[in-house]
C-alpha positions in Angstrom: 22.8 2.8 11.1 22.4 2.1 7.4 25.2 -0.4 7.5 23.5 -2.3 10.3 20.3 -2.3 8.3 22.1 -3.7 5.3 23.7 -6.4 7.4 20.2 -7.3 8.7 18.7 -7.4 5.3 21.4 -9.6 3.8 21.1 -12.0 6.7 17.4 -12.3 6.1 18.0 -12.6 2.4 20.3 -15.6 3.0 17.5 -17.3 4.9 15.1 -16.6 2.1 17.4 -17.8 -0.6 18.1 -21.1 1.2 14.3 -21.7 1.5 13.8 -20.8 -2.1 15.8 -23.8 -3.1 13.0 -26.1 -1.9 10.0 -23.8 -1.6 7.6 -26.7 -1.8 8.7 -27.8 1.7 8.1 -24.4 3.3 5.2 -24.4 5.8 2.5 -21.8 4.9 -0.3 -20.5 7.0 -3.1 -18.1 6.0 -3.5 -14.9 8.1 -6.8 -14.4 6.2 -8.0 -15.3 2.8 -5.2 -14.8 0.2 -2.9 -13.3 2.9 -0.1 -15.7 3.8 2.7 -16.0 6.2 5.5 -18.7 6.1 8.1 -20.0 8.5 10.5 -18.1 6.3 8.8 -14.7 7.1 9.2 -15.4 10.8 12.8 -16.6 10.6 13.8 -13.7 8.4 12.1 -11.2 10.8 13.8 -12.8 13.8 17.3 -12.4 12.3 16.5 -8.8 11.3 15.3 -7.9 14.8 18.2 -9.7 16.4 20.8 -7.9 14.3 19.2 -4.4 14.8 18.8 -4.8 18.6 22.3 -6.2 19.0 23.5 -2.8 17.7 20.7 -0.6 19.1 19.0 -2.4 22.1 16.9 0.6 23.1 15.4 1.2 19.6 11.7 0.5 18.9 10.6 -2.3 16.5 7.5 -2.2 14.2 7.5 -5.5 12.3 4.8 -7.2 10.2 4.7 -10.5 12.0 5.7 -9.6 15.6 4.0 -6.2 15.9 5.1 -3.0 17.5 7.2 -2.2 20.6 8.4 1.2 21.5 12.0 2.2 22.2 13.3 3.2 25.5 15.7 5.8 26.9 17.9 7.4 24.3 16.3 5.2 21.6 12.7 6.2 22.3 12.5 8.3 19.1 13.9 5.5 16.9 11.6 3.0 15.3 12.7 0.3 12.8 9.9 -0.6 10.4 10.3 -4.1 9.0 8.8 -6.3 6.3 10.9 -9.5 6.4 9.4 -10.8 3.1 7.4 -8.5 1.0 5.8 -10.6 -1.7 5.1 -13.8 0.3 2.5 -15.0 -2.2 5.1 -14.7 -5.0 7.7 -16.5 -2.9 5.5 -19.5 -2.1 4.8 -19.9 -5.8 8.4 -19.7 -6.8 7.8 -16.4 -8.6 11.0 -14.5 -8.0 9.7 -11.0 -7.2 10.0 -10.4 -3.4 12.3 -8.5 -1.1 13.3 -7.6 2.4 12.3 -4.1 3.5 13.8 -2.2 6.5 13.4 1.5 7.4 14.4 3.6 10.3 11.9 6.3 11.4 13.3 9.0 13.7 10.9 11.6 15.2 8.2 10.4 12.8 10.4 10.8 9.7 12.0 8.0 7.6 15.8 8.5 7.9 17.3 5.3 6.6 16.0 2.7 4.1 17.0 -0.7 2.7 15.1 -2.8 0.2 17.0 -6.0 -0.7 16.0 -8.4 -3.5 17.8 -11.6 -2.5 17.0 -13.5 -5.8 18.9 -10.9 -7.8 21.3 -9.7 -5.1 20.0 -6.1 -5.7 20.5 -3.8 -2.8 18.5 -0.5 -2.8 19.4 1.9 0.0 19.0 5.5 1.0 19.8 7.9 3.8 17.8 11.1 4.1 19.6 13.9 2.4 22.3 11.7 0.8 20.5 10.1 -2.1 19.3 6.7 -3.1 21.4 3.9 -4.6 21.1 0.5 -6.3 24.2 -1.3 -5.4 26.8 1.4 -6.2 24.7 3.4 -8.7 23.0 6.6 -7.8 19.3 6.5 -8.5 17.1 9.1 -10.2 13.5 8.8 -11.1 12.6 8.7 -14.8 12.3 12.0 -16.7 9.2 11.1 -18.8 6.5 13.7 -18.6 3.7 12.4 -20.8 1.4 9.8 -19.4 1.1 8.1 -22.7 4.8 7.2 -22.5 4.7 6.0 -18.9 4.8 2.5 -17.3 2.8 2.4 -14.1 2.9 -0.3 -11.4 0.1 -1.2 -9.0 -1.2 -3.8 -6.7 -4.5 -5.7 -7.2 -7.0 -6.0 -4.3 -6.9 -9.5 -2.9 -8.4 -9.6 0.6 -12.0 -9.8 1.7 -13.3 -6.3 2.1 -11.1 -4.7 -0.5 -13.0 -2.3 -2.6 -12.8 -4.2 -5.9 -15.2 -1.9 -7.8 -13.4 1.2 -6.7 -10.1 -0.3 -7.8 -11.4 -1.4 -11.2 -12.7 2.2 -11.7 -9.2 3.5 -11.0 -7.6 1.0 -13.4 -10.1 2.0 -16.0 -9.0 5.6 -15.6 -5.3 4.8 -15.8 -4.9 2.0 -18.4 -6.0 3.9 -21.5 -3.8 6.8 -20.7 -0.5 5.1 -20.1 2.0 2.9 -22.0 1.4 0.0 -19.7 0.4 -1.2 -16.3 2.3 -3.8 -14.3 1.5 -5.7 -11.1 4.7 -7.3 -9.8 3.3 -8.2 -6.4 5.7 -6.6 -3.9 5.0 -2.9 -3.1 8.5 -2.2 -1.6 10.1 -3.4 -4.9 7.6 -1.4 -6.9 8.7 1.8 -5.1 12.4 0.8 -5.5 11.9 0.3 -9.2 10.2 3.7 -9.4 13.2 5.3 -7.7 15.5 3.5 -10.2 13.5 4.9 -13.2 12.3 1.4 -14.3 8.7 2.6 -13.9 7.2 6.1 -13.9 4.3 5.8 -11.4 2.8 3.6 -8.7 -0.5 3.4 -6.9 -2.1 0.9 -4.5 -4.6 0.7 -1.7 -4.7 -1.5 1.4 -1.0 -1.0 2.2 0.6 -1.1 5.6 3.5 1.1 6.9 6.0 -1.8 6.6 5.1 -2.1 2.9 6.0 1.4 2.0 8.3 2.9 4.6 11.6 2.1 3.1 10.4 2.5 -0.5 9.1 6.0 0.3 12.6 7.3 1.2 14.1 5.6 -1.9 11.5 7.5 -4.1 12.0 10.9 -2.5 15.8 10.6 -2.4 15.7 9.8 -6.1 13.8 12.9 -6.8 10.3 11.5 -6.9 7.1 12.4 -4.9 5.0 10.1 -2.8 1.7 10.6 -0.9 -1.9 9.5 -0.7 -4.3 9.7 -3.7 -5.0 13.4 -3.0 -1.3 14.3 -3.0 -0.9 14.7 0.8 2.5 13.6 2.0 1.3 12.2 5.3 0.3 8.8 3.9 2.2 6.2 5.9 -0.7 4.8 7.9 -3.5 5.8 5.5 -3.6 2.5 3.5 -3.3 4.3 0.1 -0.2 5.3 -1.7 0.6 7.1 -4.9 4.2 7.8 -6.2 5.7 9.1 -9.4 8.3 11.4 -10.8 7.2 15.1 -10.2 5.7 15.7 -13.6 3.6 12.5 -13.7 2.7 12.7 -10.0 0.3 15.7 -10.5 -1.4 14.0 -13.4 -2.0 10.8 -11.5 -3.3 12.8 -8.5 -5.7 14.5 -10.9 -7.0 11.1 -12.1 -7.0 9.2 -8.8 -7.7 11.9 -6.2 -11.4 11.4 -6.3 -11.0 7.8 -5.3 -9.2 8.7 -2.1 -10.9 8.2 1.3 -9.9 11.8 1.9 -11.6 13.1 -1.3 -14.2 15.9 -1.1 -17.8 15.0 -0.6 -18.6 16.1 -4.2 -15.9 13.8 -5.6 -17.0 10.9 -3.5 -20.6 11.4 -4.7 -19.4 11.5 -8.3 -17.6 8.2 -7.8 -20.6 6.6 -6.2 -22.7 7.7 -9.1 -20.2 6.3 -11.6 -20.1 3.0 -9.8 -23.8 2.8 -9.4 -23.7 2.9 -5.6 -26.5 4.9 -4.0 -25.3 7.5 -1.5 -26.3 7.5 2.1 -29.0 10.2 1.7 -30.6 8.3 -1.2 -30.5 5.1 0.9 -32.1 6.9 3.8 -34.9 8.3 1.7 -35.6 4.9 0.1 -35.8 3.3 3.6 -38.2 6.0 4.7 -40.4 5.8 1.6 -43.8 4.0 2.1 -44.0 0.5 0.9 -46.6 -0.9 -1.5 -48.6 -2.2 1.5 -48.5 1.0 3.5 -51.6 3.1 4.2 -50.3 5.9 2.0 -50.2 3.7 -1.1 -53.7 2.3 -0.7 -56.5 3.5 -3.0 -58.4 6.4 -1.5 -61.5 4.3 -1.2 -59.6 1.9 1.1 -57.6 4.5 3.1 -60.5 6.9 3.8 -63.0 6.1 6.6 -66.5 4.9 5.5 -69.4 7.4 5.8 -71.0 5.2 8.4 -67.9 5.4 10.6 -67.6 9.2 10.3 -68.3 11.1 13.5 -71.5 13.3 13.7 
């Protein structure tokens, strides 16, 4: 199965490389503000799906552009998770940091993974229980243990509705404590680079399963850990991801866990206070409080009935 995924990734990479020769002519559409799709994304996805289904016609497909369809029969438990071009914004600007990402999920667990960087011809791949590789080299996560020595990658919020204040608070926590922070712009490659030991940690919010499925197996097969911000391993559909080598992972969870959507009520309240955001109870009390024009705030001489109006 891994060889079929590699074949599909290379076929998609060939389409991407041809288009990159004249990127100005590529047609681009906006799915929403700052979130783009090109004809190259669609062509690459089509060739990936065609290659996979030719070999495994009963398998399911979960792809960024064409959506999800379940497998049938013997292939019902198999689901290919596909991002045909992770880093589309980089691609349309000619910034050569983008990749093809393909993962196979079986019974809810990622079993095979391919992340292919066509601009460098770098092939990252992994099979569960058999290790992760870059081309022919076995990968291991970096051995650094002190945050001050670590290089951490991330992804900036870019869509309407992304919690920019929350992200800036996280960045404020991380930046002074590490050697450097990088934002390459393709989460699948970020995770592959972490698996290769090029970086020591990664965190990002707003991610979809196709952004992280393949990269997650690369990380774990290279000896790293991956989960949500509180350290829980069931992160694939939670839109928050944190990964690192084992010693750094716990330190990052300690810093970023309170920003998770799954953080404790106390942690969330602390974050709201830090960000200057009133909590729901305070907002409700403020809404119920009398206004300046209400009867309760009038002087006693105005609010009380006159003597002539008092009952006998």
